[in-house]
C-alpha positions in Angstrom: 0.2 -0.2 0.1 1.4 3.3 -1.2 1.0 6.4 1.6 -0.1 9.6 -0.1 0.8 12.6 2.0 -1.3 15.5 2.0 -1.1 19.0 3.6 -4.2 20.0 4.2 -7.1 18.6 6.0 -8.5 16.9 2.6 -8.1 16.6 -0.9 -10.3 16.0 -3.4 -10.7 12.9 -5.5 -9.6 14.7 -9.1 -7.0 15.9 -6.7 -5.8 12.5 -6.0 -5.7 10.8 -9.4 -4.0 13.9 -10.8 -1.1 14.1 -7.9 -0.9 10.0 -8.6 -0.5 10.6 -12.4 -4.2 8.7 -13.3 -4.9 11.8 -15.2 -2.9 14.6 -16.7 -5.8 17.3 -15.9 -8.2 17.5 -13.2 -11.0 18.1 -16.3 -10.1 13.9 -17.0 -11.5 13.1 -13.5 -15.3 12.5 -15.2 -13.9 10.7 -17.6 -11.6 8.3 -15.7 -14.2 7.7 -12.9 -16.9 6.6 -15.9 -14.1 4.6 -17.2 -12.3 2.7 -14.3 -13.8 1.7 -10.8 -12.1 3.5 -8.0 -13.0 2.4 -4.4 -12.7 4.2 -1.6 -12.8 2.5 1.8 -14.3 -0.3 0.2 -17.2 1.8 -1.3 -17.5 2.3 -5.5 -16.6 5.9 -5.6 -17.4 8.2 -8.9 -17.7 11.7 -7.3 -15.0 13.6 -8.2 -15.1 16.5 -5.7 -15.3 13.7 -3.2 -13.2 14.7 0.0 -10.3 12.3 0.8 -9.2 12.5 4.5 -6.1 11.5 6.2 -6.8 7.5 7.0 -9.1 6.6 4.1 -8.2 4.0 1.5 -8.3 4.6 -1.8 -8.0 1.8 -4.6 -7.6 2.0 -8.3 -6.3 -0.9 -10.7 -5.1 -3.3 -8.1 -3.3 -0.9 -6.2 -3.8 0.5 -2.6 -3.6 4.2 -1.5 -3.6 5.4 2.3 -4.2 8.9 2.8 -2.5 10.3 5.6 -1.4 13.8 6.8 2.2 12.5 8.2 4.9 11.8 6.7 
């Protein structure tokens, strides 16, 4: 599981996708989410503006990411 460190209280799902190079721009998030299964804490998530907080787990294409506010 890869740890993704955030500087703020939360980031949006589209910011996360861009940060981890799944998409090149925020505008691609809607299309990406319609084509790929993205799970947030084991529930399918399709809202690009969904807020991700420290402790959340995102799963995309058999990869897992832990959102954290600590290095």
